[in-house]
C-alpha positions as CSV (number, residue, x, y, z in Angstrom):
1,X,14.0,5.6,-29.3
2,X,12.8,2.0,-29.1
3,X,9.3,0.8,-28.7
4,X,9.0,-1.6,-25.7
5,X,5.3,-2.2,-25.9
6,X,3.1,-1.2,-28.9
7,X,-0.7,-0.8,-28.7
8,X,-1.5,-4.5,-28.9
9,X,1.3,-5.6,-26.6
10,X,0.3,-3.0,-24.0
11,X,-3.3,-4.1,-24.0
12,X,-2.4,-7.8,-23.7
13,X,-0.1,-6.9,-20.8
14,X,-2.8,-5.0,-19.0
15,X,-5.3,-7.8,-19.5
16,X,-2.8,-10.3,-18.1
17,X,-2.2,-8.2,-15.0
18,X,-6.0,-7.8,-14.4
19,X,-6.3,-11.6,-14.6
20,X,-3.4,-12.0,-12.2
21,X,-5.1,-9.8,-9.6
22,X,-8.4,-11.7,-10.1
23,X,-6.6,-15.0,-9.6
24,X,-4.9,-13.7,-6.4
25,X,-8.0,-12.2,-4.9
26,X,-11.1,-14.3,-5.2
27,X,-13.2,-11.8,-3.3
28,X,-12.8,-8.0,-3.7
29,X,-14.7,-7.1,-0.5
30,X,-11.6,-6.0,1.2
31,X,-9.5,-4.9,-1.8
32,X,-8.8,-1.4,-3.1
33,X,-6.8,-0.2,-6.1
34,X,-5.1,3.1,-5.9
35,X,-3.2,4.7,-8.8
36,X,-0.3,7.0,-8.1
37,X,-0.6,10.5,-9.7
38,X,-0.4,11.3,-12.4
39,X,0.4,8.4,-14.8
40,X,-0.4,5.5,-12.5
41,X,-4.0,6.6,-12.3
42,X,-4.6,6.0,-16.0
43,X,-3.1,2.5,-15.6
44,X,-5.1,1.9,-12.4
45,X,-8.4,2.9,-14.1
46,X,-7.9,0.4,-16.9
47,X,-6.9,-2.3,-14.4
48,X,-10.0,-1.6,-12.3
49,X,-12.3,-1.7,-15.2
50,X,-10.9,-5.1,-16.4
51,X,-10.9,-6.6,-12.9
52,X,-14.5,-5.6,-12.4
53,X,-15.5,-7.0,-15.8
54,X,-13.6,-10.3,-15.1
55,X,-14.7,-10.8,-11.5
56,X,-18.2,-9.3,-11.7
57,X,-17.5,-7.4,-8.4
58,X,-17.1,-3.7,-7.6
59,X,-13.6,-2.7,-6.7
60,X,-13.1,0.6,-4.8
61,X,-10.4,2.6,-6.5
62,X,-8.8,6.0,-6.1
63,X,-5.9,8.3,-6.9
64,X,-3.0,9.3,-4.6
65,X,-0.8,12.3,-4.9
66,X,2.6,11.9,-3.3
67,X,4.1,15.3,-4.1
68,X,4.7,16.5,-0.5
69,X,5.8,13.0,0.7
70,X,8.8,12.9,-1.8
71,X,12.3,13.0,-0.3
72,X,13.2,15.7,-2.9
73,X,10.3,18.0,-2.1
74,X,12.6,20.7,-0.7
75,X,15.0,20.9,-3.7
76,X,13.8,24.3,-4.7
77,X,11.7,23.3,-7.7
78,X,8.1,24.5,-7.7
79,X,5.9,21.4,-7.3
80,X,2.3,21.4,-8.4
81,X,0.3,18.7,-6.6
82,X,-2.3,16.5,-8.4
83,X,-5.6,15.5,-6.9
84,X,-5.9,12.8,-4.2
85,X,-9.2,11.0,-4.5
86,X,-9.7,8.2,-1.9
87,X,-13.4,8.1,-0.9
88,X,-13.1,4.9,1.2
89,X,-11.2,3.7,4.2
90,X,-8.0,1.9,3.5
91,X,-8.0,0.5,7.0
92,X,-8.0,-3.3,7.2
93,X,-8.0,-3.6,3.4
94,X,-5.4,-5.0,0.9
95,X,-4.4,-1.9,-1.1
96,X,-2.9,-2.5,-4.5
97,X,-0.8,0.6,-5.4
98,X,-0.5,1.0,-9.1
99,X,2.2,3.0,-11.0
100,X,3.4,3.0,-14.6
101,X,7.2,2.7,-14.1
102,X,9.2,1.5,-11.1
103,X,12.6,3.0,-11.2
104,X,14.4,3.9,-7.9
105,X,11.6,2.9,-5.6
106,X,11.4,6.4,-4.0
107,X,8.0,7.2,-5.4
108,X,6.6,3.9,-3.9
109,X,8.2,4.7,-0.6
110,X,6.5,8.2,-0.6
111,X,3.2,6.6,-1.6
112,X,3.3,4.2,1.3
113,X,3.9,7.2,3.6
114,X,1.0,9.1,2.1
115,X,-1.2,6.1,2.2
116,X,-0.9,5.8,6.0
117,X,-2.6,9.2,6.3
118,X,-5.7,7.5,5.2
119,X,-5.6,4.6,7.6
120,X,-3.6,1.4,8.2
121,X,-4.0,-1.1,5.4
122,X,-3.9,-4.8,6.2
123,X,-1.6,-5.4,3.3
124,X,0.0,-3.3,0.5
125,X,0.7,-4.8,-2.9
126,X,2.5,-3.1,-5.8
127,X,1.6,-3.3,-9.5
128,X,3.8,-1.7,-12.1
129,X,3.6,-1.7,-15.9
130,X,7.4,-1.5,-16.3
131,X,10.0,-2.5,-13.7
132,X,13.5,-1.0,-14.3
133,X,14.9,-3.4,-11.7
134,X,18.6,-2.6,-12.0
135,X,18.2,1.0,-11.0
136,X,16.6,0.4,-7.6
137,X,17.8,2.5,-4.7
138,X,15.4,1.2,-2.1
139,X,14.4,-2.5,-1.3
140,X,11.0,-2.3,-3.1
141,X,9.8,-5.1,-5.3
142,X,6.5,-5.2,-7.2
143,X,4.0,-8.0,-6.7
144,X,2.6,-7.7,-10.3
145,X,4.9,-6.7,-13.2
146,X,3.9,-6.0,-16.8
147,X,7.4,-6.1,-18.1
148,X,10.9,-6.0,-16.7
149,X,13.3,-3.8,-18.6
150,X,17.1,-3.6,-18.3
151,X,18.1,0.0,-18.7
152,X,21.0,2.3,-17.9
153,X,20.7,5.4,-15.8
154,X,20.7,7.8,-18.8
155,X,17.8,6.0,-20.5
156,X,14.2,7.0,-19.8
157,X,11.1,4.8,-20.1
158,X,8.0,6.8,-21.2
159,X,4.4,5.4,-21.1
160,X,2.0,7.0,-23.4
161,X,-1.7,6.7,-22.6
162,X,-4.4,7.4,-25.3
163,X,-6.4,9.6,-22.8
164,X,-3.5,12.1,-22.4
165,X,-1.1,11.4,-25.2
166,X,-3.3,10.3,-28.1
167,X,-1.8,6.7,-28.3
168,X,-1.0,3.7,-26.1
169,X,2.6,2.6,-26.1
170,X,5.7,2.3,-24.0
171,X,9.0,3.6,-25.4
172,X,12.7,3.7,-24.3
173,X,14.5,6.9,-24.9
174,X,18.4,6.9,-25.0
């Protein structure tokens, strides 16, 4: 096990990403932040709070479950969906999808399919805390990256959030 981001490093990274969004989008009138269930939601909530604090503007945000949009949904495993909470129209907005780890790209592809059930966004951007860029199976690239990590297929990146796991950190497990 190796620590990729400790508590302080994780908080600095999240602050940097919030500033990047604020720099990219002067006005948040047509912007929404949507976290991917389950672990992207915690990340999206923190980003949203910081962006609102930095910009002084309200940013609509929500949570998206992609369970039944996954391409492995019919593998026989019993899947328990999480809650989707999007209480605004995504039509004609820039939607920033937020997830903790980008690995193969299949989760993001499923998220884009699921998002279209809520309208047609003007633009979709992707923010990830960790980009495992050498393991991509689909041509998906993030717009905002906390950290890029070179990993092999047998390794796993785990993000711990204080709200669920009792501490904030990102670890690499061999």
